[in-house]
Structures are given as structure tokens and as C-alpha cells.
Backbone as CSV, one residue per row, in Angstrom:
resi,resn,N_x,N_y,N_z,CA_x,CA_y,CA_z,C_x,C_y,C_z
1,MET,62.620,-226.160,-62.430,61.399,-225.665,-63.118,60.719,-224.615,-62.256
2,THR,60.264,-223.528,-62.826,59.621,-222.532,-62.078,58.093,-222.793,-62.040
3,ILE,57.386,-222.188,-61.120,55.956,-222.369,-60.995,55.266,-221.876,-62.256
4,ASP,55.783,-220.774,-62.866,55.153,-220.224,-64.097,55.313,-221.234,-65.255
5,THR,56.456,-221.850,-65.352,56.696,-222.828,-66.441,55.769,-224.057,-66.207
6,LEU,55.745,-224.526,-64.952,54.945,-225.669,-64.614,53.464,-225.423,-64.840
7,TRP,52.957,-224.253,-64.434,51.548,-223.925,-64.547,51.165,-223.832,-66.046
8,LEU,52.038,-223.256,-66.852,51.771,-223.142,-68.301,51.720,-224.557,-68.921
9,LEU,52.624,-225.412,-68.551,52.686,-226.794,-69.021,51.373,-227.500,-68.593
10,MET,50.971,-227.318,-67.362,49.763,-227.953,-66.860,48.521,-227.464,-67.612
11,THR,48.500,-226.184,-67.927,47.386,-225.579,-68.677,47.258,-226.242,-70.026
12,GLU,48.429,-226.506,-70.660,48.443,-227.091,-72.001,47.968,-228.546,-71.996
13,HIS,47.970,-229.212,-70.843,47.623,-230.601,-70.766,46.334,-230.899,-70.037
14,GLN,45.472,-229.888,-69.929,44.190,-230.060,-69.291,43.377,-231.140,-70.045
15,ASN,42.574,-231.888,-69.290,41.649,-232.858,-69.826,42.373,-234.118,-70.361
16,GLU,43.686,-234.223,-70.169,44.363,-235.435,-70.503,44.271,-236.369,-69.323
17,THR,44.421,-237.679,-69.531,44.350,-238.603,-68.416,45.730,-238.837,-67.774
18,PHE,45.755,-238.641,-66.472,46.947,-238.870,-65.667,46.624,-240.041,-64.687
19,TYR,47.640,-240.543,-64.062,47.415,-241.719,-63.143,48.160,-241.452,-61.835
20,THR,47.464,-241.734,-60.725,48.101,-241.625,-59.438,49.021,-242.861,-59.310
21,MET,49.800,-242.875,-58.159,50.647,-244.066,-57.949,49.855,-245.330,-57.785
22,LYS,48.587,-245.206,-57.347,47.753,-246.380,-57.182,47.010,-246.737,-58.504
23,LYS,47.459,-246.099,-59.591,46.918,-246.322,-60.940,45.492,-245.861,-61.098
24,LEU,45.059,-244.864,-60.287,43.684,-244.311,-60.465,43.761,-243.233,-61.498
25,PRO,42.961,-243.344,-62.534,42.950,-242.326,-63.610,42.219,-241.008,-63.164
26,PHE,42.752,-239.893,-63.598,42.083,-238.646,-63.361,42.387,-237.622,-64.465
27,THR,41.528,-236.674,-64.604,41.765,-235.551,-65.472,41.599,-234.267,-64.630
28,TYR,42.015,-233.126,-65.183,41.865,-231.874,-64.448,41.587,-230.736,-65.443
29,THR,41.042,-229.667,-64.869,40.887,-228.422,-65.574,41.448,-227.341,-64.693
30,ILE,41.885,-226.287,-65.299,42.452,-225.127,-64.567,41.549,-223.930,-64.812
31,LYS,41.223,-223.263,-63.720,40.476,-222.003,-63.801,41.199,-221.003,-62.895
32,GLY,41.880,-220.064,-63.539,42.692,-219.084,-62.795,43.835,-219.757,-62.096
33,GLY,43.890,-219.617,-60.757,44.988,-220.189,-59.969,44.553,-221.490,-59.315
34,GLU,43.530,-222.169,-59.844,43.074,-223.391,-59.179,42.967,-224.516,-60.210
35,LEU,43.293,-225.705,-59.716,43.228,-226.926,-60.512,42.105,-227.748,-59.949
36,PHE,41.216,-228.177,-60.827,40.053,-228.998,-60.382,40.247,-230.397,-60.946
37,VAL,40.373,-231.363,-60.057,40.502,-232.762,-60.444,39.147,-233.400,-60.480
38,ASP,38.878,-234.222,-61.480,37.506,-234.822,-61.612,37.203,-235.802,-60.498
39,ARG,38.166,-236.241,-59.737,37.947,-237.191,-58.633,37.718,-236.524,-57.263
40,ARG,37.838,-235.206,-57.191,37.737,-234.460,-55.926,36.760,-233.299,-56.100
41,SER,36.230,-232.882,-54.927,35.318,-231.760,-55.019,36.067,-230.434,-54.712
42,LYS,37.154,-230.520,-54.023,37.956,-229.293,-53.669,39.045,-229.063,-54.714
43,SER,39.374,-227.816,-54.930,40.425,-227.525,-55.869,41.807,-227.569,-55.203
44,ILE,42.840,-227.707,-56.026,44.237,-227.653,-55.613,44.771,-226.334,-56.169
45,THR,45.321,-225.537,-55.326,45.728,-224.179,-55.788,47.136,-224.196,-56.405
46,ARG,47.390,-223.158,-57.165,48.687,-222.940,-57.739,49.780,-222.846,-56.596
47,ALA,49.385,-222.210,-55.488,50.263,-222.085,-54.352,50.709,-223.447,-53.793
48,THR,49.819,-224.406,-53.849,50.157,-225.783,-53.386,51.205,-226.371,-54.283
49,PHE,51.132,-226.184,-55.579,52.167,-226.661,-56.473,53.500,-225.950,-56.244
50,GLU,53.382,-224.626,-55.950,54.580,-223.882,-55.614,55.273,-224.413,-54.353
51,GLN,54.463,-224.746,-53.335,55.003,-225.359,-52.107,55.737,-226.648,-52.409
52,ALA,55.111,-227.479,-53.233,55.719,-228.765,-53.607,57.033,-228.525,-54.329
53,LEU,57.098,-227.556,-55.233,58.374,-227.280,-55.948,59.403,-226.805,-55.006
54,ASP,59.022,-225.956,-53.998,59.976,-225.445,-53.067,60.548,-226.600,-52.186
55,LYS,59.683,-227.508,-51.807,60.140,-228.665,-50.990,61.077,-229.532,-51.811
56,LEU,60.815,-229.683,-53.083,61.750,-230.456,-53.962,63.071,-229.796,-54.101
57,ARG,63.097,-228.443,-54.162,64.356,-227.721,-54.293,65.160,-227.765,-53.006
58,GLU,64.425,-227.652,-51.844,65.116,-227.616,-50.555,65.773,-228.954,-50.193
59,ASN,65.073,-230.046,-50.422,65.629,-231.344,-50.031,65.082,-232.443,-50.963
60,PRO,65.606,-232.523,-52.137,65.100,-233.452,-53.162,65.173,-234.934,-52.707
61,ASP,66.164,-235.261,-51.933,66.366,-236.659,-51.505,65.309,-237.081,-50.478
62,ALA,64.707,-236.138,-49.779,63.698,-236.456,-48.783,62.302,-236.689,-49.411
63,ILE,62.125,-236.228,-50.654,60.855,-236.364,-51.330,60.853,-237.686,-52.159
64,THR,60.185,-238.647,-51.572,60.211,-240.011,-52.262,58.831,-240.453,-52.756
65,GLY,57.819,-239.684,-52.471,56.446,-240.055,-52.957,55.466,-239.008,-52.502
66,PRO,54.221,-239.177,-52.818,53.213,-238.184,-52.524,53.157,-237.757,-51.069
67,LYS,53.193,-238.694,-50.145,53.051,-238.345,-48.734,54.206,-237.469,-48.257
68,SER,55.356,-237.652,-48.795,56.510,-236.829,-48.351,56.398,-235.343,-48.856
69,LEU,55.533,-235.095,-49.818,55.316,-233.724,-50.231,54.592,-232.929,-49.152
70,ASN,53.705,-233.653,-48.430,52.930,-233.075,-47.317,52.169,-231.832,-47.768
71,VAL,51.398,-231.933,-48.879,50.559,-230.864,-49.383,49.195,-231.436,-49.681
72,PHE,48.186,-230.547,-49.735,46.806,-230.979,-50.046,46.810,-231.550,-51.487
73,GLY,46.104,-232.682,-51.625,45.992,-233.295,-52.953,47.272,-233.904,-53.441
74,ALA,48.129,-234.329,-52.489,49.451,-234.884,-52.822,49.459,-235.964,-53.897
75,PRO,48.515,-236.926,-53.878,48.575,-237.928,-54.910,48.446,-237.354,-56.337
76,TYR,47.677,-236.279,-56.493,47.447,-235.666,-57.810,48.644,-234.744,-58.156
77,VAL,49.133,-234.037,-57.156,50.287,-233.173,-57.368,51.470,-234.047,-57.777
78,TRP,51.659,-235.125,-57.047,52.794,-236.035,-57.375,52.687,-236.615,-58.789
79,ALA,51.477,-237.041,-59.140,51.264,-237.645,-60.471,51.568,-236.656,-61.576
80,ILE,51.176,-235.404,-61.375,51.481,-234.401,-62.411,52.963,-234.069,-62.449
81,LEU,53.566,-233.922,-61.289,55.035,-233.635,-61.265,55.810,-234.778,-61.854
82,LYS,55.390,-235.981,-61.590,56.059,-237.171,-62.129,55.922,-237.232,-63.656
83,THR,54.706,-236.977,-64.160,54.431,-237.017,-65.603,55.317,-236.023,-66.332
84,PHE,55.452,-234.811,-65.736,56.277,-233.758,-66.380,57.719,-233.805,-65.965
85,GLN,58.148,-234.981,-65.377,59.520,-235.248,-65.021,60.169,-234.210,-64.132
86,VAL,59.352,-233.659,-63.199,59.904,-232.741,-62.213,60.498,-233.553,-61.055
87,VAL,59.934,-234.699,-60.761,60.476,-235.616,-59.765,60.909,-236.890,-60.430
């Protein structure tokens, strides 16, 4: 999946409820190249999702959960990637 495809998919699913691995519910909105999670004050950028996708392409077997992504907002990034069956 490309970042453009993922970002478009994410844009279409704004304000829907997603769940982290710890079963914490969250929603998000997208403004430009930033994703705002209702549980955080800082945004997660499109570049962060691109980093996560790159890491998955480079070594998919090494990525086993949010912490192994090693990106800002990993629990939310992981939950979104998992929901859209990227991981």
C-alpha cells in the first residue's frame, strides 16, 4: 500500500471509532498532512505513517506490534494500520 492510498483511506474513515491494542477507543480527524487523535494533544504527521510503511516494507517480520514501529503515536498508527489490514 502506498502512503497516498493509505492517507485517502484514512481520510474517508475520519471520526470512526478505532481501538488500540489495549482496547482504548479513539477517533481522529485529518487536517492537511496531520492526523489529530482525540486522546492526544499533539498531531501525528503523514510522514510518520510513511515511516511506518517503509519499516513494514523493509522488514515485515520484525514489526510485531506498536513498539516495534518505533514512531511517534505508535499505538494509534498500529491500530489504524491493523484496521486497514496493512499489518
